[in-house]
C-alpha positions in Angstrom: 0.0 0.0 0.0 1.4 3.4 -1.0 1.8 6.2 1.6 -1.1 8.1 -0.1 -3.3 5.0 0.1 -2.4 4.5 3.7 -3.2 8.1 4.6 -6.6 7.7 2.9 -7.3 4.5 4.9 -6.5 6.3 8.2 -8.6 9.2 7.1 -11.6 6.9 6.5 -11.2 5.4 9.9 -11.2 8.8 11.5 -14.4 9.7 9.7 -16.2 6.6 11.1 -18.6 7.1 14.0 -18.0 5.3 17.2 -20.3 2.4 16.4 -18.5 1.8 13.1 -15.1 1.9 14.7 -16.3 -0.6 17.4 -17.6 -3.0 14.7 -14.3 -2.7 12.8 -12.3 -3.6 15.8 -14.7 -6.4 16.7 -14.3 -8.0 13.2 -10.5 -8.1 13.8 -10.7 -10.0 17.1 -10.8 -13.5 15.8 -7.5 -13.0 14.0 -5.6 -11.8 17.1 -3.8 -13.4 19.9 -5.3 -13.2 23.4 -2.9 -10.4 24.3 -3.8 -8.4 21.2 -7.5 -9.0 21.8 -7.1 -7.4 25.3 -5.5 -4.3 23.7 -8.3 -3.9 21.2 -11.0 -4.5 23.9 -9.6 -1.6 25.9 -10.1 0.7 22.8 -13.6 -0.9 22.2 -14.6 -0.3 25.9 -13.5 3.4 25.6 -15.7 3.7 22.4 -18.6 2.1 24.3 -18.3 4.8 27.0 -18.8 7.5 24.4 -21.7 5.9 22.4 -25.1 7.5 22.3 -28.2 5.3 22.8 -28.8 5.1 19.1 -25.2 4.0 18.4 -25.2 1.5 21.3 -28.4 -0.2 20.2 -27.2 -0.4 16.6 -24.1 -2.4 17.7 -25.3 -4.7 20.5 -27.8 -6.8 18.6 -28.7 -10.4 18.9 -26.4 -11.0 15.9 -23.2 -9.8 17.6 -23.9 -11.9 20.7 -24.5 -15.0 18.6 -21.2 -14.3 16.8 -19.4 -14.1 20.2 -20.8 -17.5 21.1 -19.5 -19.0 17.9 -16.1 -17.5 18.4 -16.0 -19.0 21.9 -16.9 -22.4 20.5 -14.2 -22.1 17.8 -11.7 -21.2 20.5 -11.1 -17.8 18.9 -12.2 -15.8 21.9 -11.1 -16.8 25.4 -13.8 -16.5 28.1 -11.5 -14.2 30.1 -11.5 -11.7 27.2 -15.2 -12.1 26.5 -15.9 -11.2 30.1 -13.6 -8.2 29.9 -15.7 -6.9 27.0 -19.2 -7.8 28.0 -19.0 -6.7 31.6 -18.2 -3.2 30.4 -20.9 -3.3 27.7 -23.4 -4.4 30.4 -22.1 -1.6 32.7 -22.8 1.0 30.1 -26.2 -0.6 29.3 -27.5 -0.3 32.9 -25.8 2.9 33.8 -27.1 4.8 30.8 -30.4 3.0 30.8 -30.0 1.9 27.1 -32.1 -1.2 27.7 -30.9 -3.4 24.8 -32.6 -6.8 24.4 -30.2 -8.5 21.9 -28.5 -10.5 24.7 -31.8 -11.8 26.0 -32.6 -13.6 22.8 -29.1 -14.7 21.8 -27.6 -18.2 22.0 -24.8 -16.6 24.1 -27.3 -15.9 26.9 -28.2 -19.5 27.0 -24.6 -20.6 27.0 -23.7 -18.3 29.9 -26.6 -19.5 32.0 -25.7 -23.1 31.4 -22.0 -22.4 32.3 -23.0 -20.7 35.6 -25.2 -23.6 36.6 -22.7 -26.3 35.6 -19.8 -24.5 37.3 -21.8 -24.0 40.5 -22.6 -27.7 40.7 -18.9 -28.6 40.9 -17.3 -29.6 44.2 -16.0 -26.7 46.2 -12.3 -27.4 45.5 -13.0 -27.6 41.7 -15.3 -24.6 41.5 -14.1 -21.4 39.7 -15.7 -18.8 41.9 -14.3 -15.9 39.8 -15.8 -17.3 36.6 -19.2 -17.8 38.2 -19.1 -14.2 39.6 -18.0 -12.7 36.2 -20.7 -14.6 34.2 -23.3 -13.7 36.8 -22.4 -10.0 36.5 -22.5 -10.2 32.7 -26.0 -11.8 32.8 -27.4 -9.3 35.3 -26.1 -6.3 33.4 -27.3 -7.5 29.9 -30.5 -9.6 30.5 -34.0 -9.3 32.0 -35.6 -12.2 33.8 -34.0 -15.3 35.3 -35.0 -18.7 36.7 -35.2 -19.1 40.5 -32.1 -21.3 40.4 -30.0 -18.6 38.7 -31.3 -15.9 41.1 -30.2 -18.1 44.0 -26.7 -18.4 42.5 -26.6 -14.6 42.0 -27.4 -13.9 45.6 -24.8 -16.3 46.8 -22.2 -14.4 44.7 -23.3 -11.0 45.9 -21.2 -10.6 49.1 -18.0 -11.9 47.5 -18.4 -9.7 44.4 -19.6 -6.4 45.8 -18.4 -6.0 49.3 -14.7 -5.2 48.9 -12.6 -2.3 50.1 -9.8 -2.2 47.6 -8.7 1.3 46.7 -6.8 0.9 43.4 -8.6 2.4 40.3 -9.0 -1.0 38.7 -10.5 -2.6 41.8 -12.8 0.4 42.3 -14.1 -0.1 38.8 -14.7 -3.8 39.5 -16.6 -2.9 42.7 -18.7 -0.4 40.7 -19.6 -3.1 38.1 -20.5 -5.6 40.8 -22.7 -3.2 42.8 -24.5 -2.0 39.6 -25.0 -5.6 38.5 -26.6 -6.7 41.8 -28.9 -3.7 41.7 -30.6 -5.6 38.9 -31.8 -8.5 41.1 -35.5 -8.4 41.5 -35.9 -8.5 45.3 -33.4 -8.6 48.0 -35.4 -10.5 50.6 -33.4 -13.7 50.1 -30.1 -12.1 51.1 -29.0 -12.6 54.7 -30.1 -9.7 56.9 -26.9 -9.9 58.9 -25.0 -9.0 55.7 -26.8 -5.7 55.5 -26.5 -4.9 59.2 -22.9 -5.7 59.5 -20.8 -5.8 56.3 -22.5 -3.0 54.3 -22.4 -0.7 57.4 -18.7 -1.4 57.7 -18.1 -0.5 54.1 -20.0 2.8 54.4 -18.1 3.6 57.6 -14.8 2.7 56.0 -15.5 5.0 53.1 -16.5 7.8 55.4 -13.0 7.5 57.1 -10.8 6.7 54.1 -12.8 8.0 51.0 -11.9 4.8 49.1 -15.0 4.5 46.8 -16.1 6.3 43.6 -19.2 8.5 43.7 -21.2 5.8 41.9 -20.1 3.0 44.2 -20.9 5.1 47.3 -24.4 5.8 45.9 -24.9 2.2 45.0 -23.9 0.9 48.5 -26.5 3.2 50.1 -29.0 1.8 47.6 -28.2 -1.7 48.6 -28.5 -0.9 52.3 -31.9 0.7 51.9 -33.3 -2.0 49.7 -32.0 -4.6 52.2 -33.5 -2.7 55.1 -36.9 -2.5 53.3 -36.9 -6.3 53.1 -36.0 -6.8 56.7 -38.1 -4.7 59.1 -36.8 -1.3 58.3 -34.9 0.3 61.1 -34.2 4.1 60.7 -31.7 4.0 63.5 -29.1 2.4 61.2 -29.4 5.3 58.7 -29.2 7.9 61.4 -26.0 6.2 62.9 -24.5 6.3 59.4 -25.5 10.0 59.0 -27.6 9.2 55.9 -29.2 12.6 55.5 -25.9 14.5 55.8 -24.1 12.2 53.4 -27.0 12.4 50.8 -27.1 16.2 51.1 -23.3 16.5 50.5 -23.3 14.1 47.6 -26.3 15.7 45.9 -24.9 19.2 46.3 -21.6 18.2 44.8 -23.3 16.7 41.8 -25.5 19.8 41.4 -22.4 22.0 41.2 -21.0 19.9 38.4 -24.1 19.6 36.2 -24.3 22.0 33.2 -27.9 23.3 33.8 -27.8 25.6 30.8 -27.5 22.8 28.3 -30.7 22.6 26.3 -32.8 19.4 26.0 -32.0 19.1 22.2 -28.3 19.3 23.0 -28.5 16.4 25.4 -28.0 13.4 23.0 -26.3 11.6 25.9 -26.6 12.3 29.6 -23.5 13.3 31.5 -22.0 11.1 34.3 -23.2 13.8 36.9 -26.7 13.8 35.5 -27.0 10.1 35.6 -25.7 9.9 39.1 -27.9 12.6 40.3 -30.9 10.8 38.8 -29.8 7.6 40.7 -29.8 9.5 44.0 -33.3 10.9 43.3 -34.6 7.5 42.3 -33.2 5.9 45.4 -34.8 8.6 47.7 -38.1 8.1 45.9 -38.0 4.4 46.6 -37.0 5.1 50.2 -39.9 7.5 50.8 -42.4 5.2 49.0 -41.6 2.3 51.3 -40.2 3.6 54.6 -41.8 5.5 57.4 -38.8 5.8 59.8 -37.9 9.3 60.7 -34.5 10.4 59.5 -32.6 13.1 61.3 -31.7 16.1 59.3 -33.9 15.2 56.3 -35.0 18.8 55.9 -31.5 19.6 54.6 -31.9 16.9 51.9 -35.3 18.4 50.9 -33.8 21.9 50.6 -31.0 20.6 48.4 -33.4 18.8 46.1 -35.6 21.9 45.9 -32.6 23.8 44.6 -31.9 21.1 42.1 -35.6 21.3 41.0 -35.3 25.0 40.4 -32.1 24.6 38.4 -33.5 21.7 36.4 -37.1 22.9 35.6 -36.1 24.9 32.5 -33.8 22.6 30.6 -33.7 19.2 32.3 -37.2 17.6 32.2 -36.0 14.2 33.5 -34.5 15.5 36.7 -37.3 18.0 37.2 -39.9 15.3 37.0 -38.0 13.1 39.4 -37.9 16.0 41.9 -41.7 16.5 41.5 -42.3 12.7 42.1 -40.1 12.9 45.1 -41.9 15.9 46.6 -45.2 14.0 46.2 -43.7 11.0 48.0 -42.5 13.4 50.8 -46.0 14.8 51.2 -47.4 11.3 51.6 -44.7 10.0 53.9 -45.6 10.5 57.6 -42.0 10.1 58.7 -41.2 13.5 57.2 -42.5 16.5 59.3 -44.9 18.8 57.6 -42.9 21.7 59.0 -39.8 20.5 57.3 -41.7 20.2 54.0 -43.0 23.8 54.3 -39.5 25.1 55.2 -38.0 23.6 52.0 -39.9 26.0 49.8 -41.7 23.3 47.7 -45.2 24.4 48.6 -44.5 28.0 47.8 -43.1 27.0 44.4 -46.0 24.8 43.5 -48.6 27.4 44.5 -46.8 30.0 42.4 -46.8 27.6 39.4 -50.5 27.0 39.7 -51.2 30.7 39.2 -49.4 30.8 35.9 -51.5 31.0 32.7 -49.6 28.3 30.8 -49.8 24.9 32.5 -49.7 21.5 30.9 -52.0 18.8 32.3 -49.3 16.8 34.0 -47.9 19.8 35.9 -51.4 20.7 37.1 -52.2 17.1 38.2 -48.8 16.7 40.0 -49.3 19.8 42.0 -52.8 19.0 43.0 -51.8 15.6 44.2 -49.1 17.2 46.3 -51.5 19.6 48.0 -54.1 16.9 48.5 -51.6 14.8 50.3 -50.4 17.8 52.3 -53.9 18.7 53.3 -54.8 15.1 54.3 -51.8 15.0 56.7 -52.6 18.4 58.2 -56.1 17.2 59.1 -55.0 14.0 60.8 -55.0 14.3 64.6 -52.0 12.9 66.5 -52.2 10.8 69.7 -48.9 12.1 70.9 -49.4 15.5 72.5 -46.1 17.0 71.3 -46.8 15.9 67.7 -50.3 17.3 67.9 -48.9 20.7 69.0 -46.5 20.6 66.0 -49.3 19.6 63.6 -51.5 22.5 64.7 -48.6 24.9 64.4 -47.8 23.6 60.9 -51.5 23.7 60.0 -51.8 27.4 61.1 -48.7 28.3 59.0 -50.0 26.4 55.9 -53.5 28.0 56.3 -52.1 31.5 56.5 -49.8 31.0 53.5 -52.6 29.5 51.4 -55.0 32.2 52.4 -52.4 34.9 51.5 -51.7 33.4 48.1 -55.4 33.0 47.2 -55.0 29.2 47.2 -58.8 28.6 47.6 -59.6 30.6 44.5 -57.0 28.6 42.5 -58.4 25.3 43.5 -62.0 26.3 42.8 -61.0 27.6 39.3 -59.6 24.2 38.4 -62.4 22.1 40.0 -64.1 21.5 36.7 -61.0 20.0 35.3 -60.4 17.2 37.9 -62.2 14.5 36.0 -60.4 15.5 32.7 -57.0 15.5 34.5 -57.7 12.1 36.0 -58.4 10.6 32.5 -55.7 12.5 30.8 -52.9 11.9 33.3 -54.0 8.6 34.7 -53.6 9.9 38.3 -56.3 10.2 41.0 -57.6 13.6 41.8 -60.4 13.9 44.4 -63.6 15.5 43.1 -64.4 16.5 46.7 -63.0 20.0 46.6 -62.8 20.2 50.4 -60.0 17.6 50.3 -57.7 20.3 49.0 -58.3 22.8 51.8 -56.8 23.2 55.3 -59.4 24.2 58.0 -58.2 25.5 61.3 
C-alpha cells in the first residue's frame, strides 16, 4: 500500500462514527492473539463509553452476541476476554439505561446461564468462583428475567463480588460493576439480613473514614443498604447512625455544582455522568420515601438541596425536574417527614406559584394538586402524641395563613371542573371533593 493510500485509509477510519469503529475492531478480534485482543478490547470499551443510545443499540444486537458464542466455541475468543468486553458493555447498558434486548434472545445468553449452573454444581475445590461471579455480572447487566435457580446463585455471589474495600482504580471499577449488577436482582429479601446490618455498614463507615469509593459506588452501596432494610423490618436507627441525611445532602450538592444546567434538551444526546448519578440518588430517595416510614434526622436539609436542584432543572432538564416532583409528592405522603420540614423547604410556595401561571400542561397541574391533597390530608389527621399534635396544629396554622395569603382557595376552585379530565388524561387520581384540598383551622 502506498503512503497516499495508507493516509486515505487512516482518514476513512477517523471519519467513522463510534459504532462503526467498534464494529471494525470487533471484526478483527478472531485473527488476534489473546494479548492483542485485550488491547483492542480496551479501545472498544473506551468507544462504548462514548456511544449515544442510538449507536449503542445499533451495535449490540442479537447477531453480535451470537457471533461471540460462535467465536468461543471455535476457541477464537477466550472466556476471560469475553468477560472483559461484556461486563463493560453491560455496565454502560445499565448505567445509561440503554435497555438493549439483543443478549436476552441470543444463544450466548443460554450458554452463559448453562455455564453458571454447571460450574456452580462442581465440588468446592473444583469450582471457579471468579468465573461464576463474572458470568453472573454479565447476565445481570445484559439480561432481564431469570430462573429461581439462577437468582439463588446470583445472591450467593453477591457478598463476594460487591463488598470489597480495595482502593486501586482498577479494583474500584470492579466494585462499581458488581454493585451495579446486583442492583438488577428483583428483590433482596433472600439475602441474609446480617449481611446488610454488618458488612455494608462497615463498608460505608470505612469510606467515610478513608474515602476509598467512587461516587457511583458510594451511591450504590447506600441503595443496597436501603433495599436490604426495606426487606428486613426497616430500622431508621441504622441510617441515622451512618449520617444518611448529611451524606446524601453532601453528595447531591456536589453533583449539582458539576451539572451544566444551561445545556438545552435538544443538545443532550447523551446524559453526563453527573446527571446520571444525580438521577440515581433521586430514584433511590423516591423508593426510600415510598416504602419507609422511619424518621430520618436532618432530612429537611436533603429536601432543601433537592428543591434547589428542581429550580435549576425545571427549564432545561425535564427528566431531573420530573424526578424531583415525584419525590416531593412522595414526601408529602410520607408520615415520617415532618410537615414543617416540607414547608421550610420552599416546595409548597413554588407549587402554589406555578398553579397561578397562565400556561400549564396537564401533568404539571395534576402533579401539584396531588401534592396539595396529600399535604392537606396529613394536616387534618389528629395525632395521639401531645407534642406531635402541637407541632401539627402549628404547621396547619402556618399552611393555612400561606394558602389564604396566596389565594389558594380561589386557585383550587378555578380548576375544579378539570379534575375529571385530568384524571383521565394523566392517569392519576384527583379527588372530586374540593374540600379535600383545603386546610381548615
